[in-house]
N, C-alpha and C positions, 0 to 999 in steps of 0.2 A: 504494500499500500504506500503511495507516494505522499509526501507531506505536502502541506499547503504552501502555496508560493506567496507570501506575503511581503510586500516591498512597502517600506515606509521612507518618505521624503520629507524632510523637515528643513525649511530655509533656515540659513546659517542664524539668523536674528532670533530664531526661536529654540534653538538648539540646547541653551541652558535651562529651559522650561518644560521641555517634552522629551521623554526618553523613547528611542526606538522599540526597545522590548516590551514597554508599557503598552504602546500602541498594537503591537503584534499580539499581546495578551487579549486585548479588548476584542480584536478581529477574531482570533480563535474561539474565545468565548461566545461570541454571537454565532459563528458558523455551528459550533457544537451544540448550542441550544437549538438551534433551528435544524439540525440534522443535516447540515451541508457536507457534501462529499469530502473527503480529505484531498483529493487531487484538484483543487481549484487555485486560481490565482487571484489576489486582491492588491491593490496598491492604495495607500493613504498618503495624501500630501497635507503638510501643515504649512499654510501660506500666509500672506498678507491680504489686507483688504483690496489692494490695487489687483492683484492677480486673480482672486475669486470674482471681484466686479467684471473683470474683462472675460472670464469664462461664462458668467451669468449672462452678460450681454451677447456674447457670441453664440451660446447654446440654448438660451432660454428668452432671449430678446428682452431681458430686464437689465437695464444699464444702472445696476446699484450693487453694492457688497450685499453678501448674505453670509450666513454662518456655516452652511453645509451644503455641498452639492455632491450628489452622486450620479455617476455615469455608467450605466449598465452596459455589458457586452452588446447586448441587443440593440439598445438605443443608439449605439455609436457605430455599430458594424464591425466590431473587431473580429478577427478570426485568428485564433492562437495558432501559432506553428505546431506542427504534429509533435515535436519534441518537448513542447511546454503543456502544463495542465490547462484544462478548460479556464478561460478568464471570465471571472464575475464582473469586474469593473474598477473603476476609482471611486474613492472617498476623498473630497477635498474640503479641508476646514480652514476658516479663517482664525487665525490664533487672536488677533485684536478684536473681531467681534465676539469670540468666545469669551475673552477677558472681559469686554464691556457687559455682556449679559450675565455673566458670573457675578459682576459687582452689582447690578441691578437686582439680581434674585438674592443676593447676599450669601452666595456660597464660593467654594475655591474654583479657581480656573479649571483645575484638573477634573472636577466634578462635571462641569459643563463640556470639557472636551470629550469626556467620556460619554455623555449623553450624546454628543455630535457624531462621535464615530459610531457608537451602537446604531443611531437614527441611520445614518448614511449606509452601514451595512445592512440594516434591515430593508432599505429600499433596493439594494443590489440582490437580496434574496427574495424580492417579489411583493414587500408591504408598501402601501400607498396611504395618503390621507386626504385625497381628494373629496371623497364622501365622508359624511359623519361617522357611519358604522365603521368604514375602513380606519378613520382616524381613532376612533376609541380602541379599536383591535391594536392598532399599531403603538399607541402610547401605553397601553396595557402591556404589551409585550415588551416595550422599551423598559418600563418601570420592574418588570419580573426580572430581565436581565441585569438590569444595574444593580437590583437589590441583592442578588446572588453574587455579583462582583464585587460589591463594596467590601466584603469580608476577604477577599483572595487578591486584590490588586495592591501593589506597592505604592506607597505615596512618592511623587516626584516634586522636586521644588517648583514654587510658582514664582 
């Protein structure tokens, strides 16, 4: 059984605040909780507002920064080479927006980042929140996964 291919790209200005291994553990936990195959690939990018705004504008037609974007393999038309595992997609998180939202909510940036990574991964695994019933289902699943993770994830510096 092949291991999941989880790539983490953290822009240099956020390297002191986010650990690659922590992100990998988040993605693994979501994939395990959802029964995703072991042989899939996921990329998580932690970036700034300018980069996520450009992606949001180019792919969603919304010229504004956002907290998280998920690009699934089907939506972008990726075809993984035969020697690589099937590719689920990319999760892109804005660290500055996560930090702002954490401050507004009164919790740690790491808690917000965990929420955003879990949220993005759930999108890659087929969850959506366009309709009220789908949103309730997705939010409930996020909370279940985050609750189970809170005991097992190491803290990283803010």
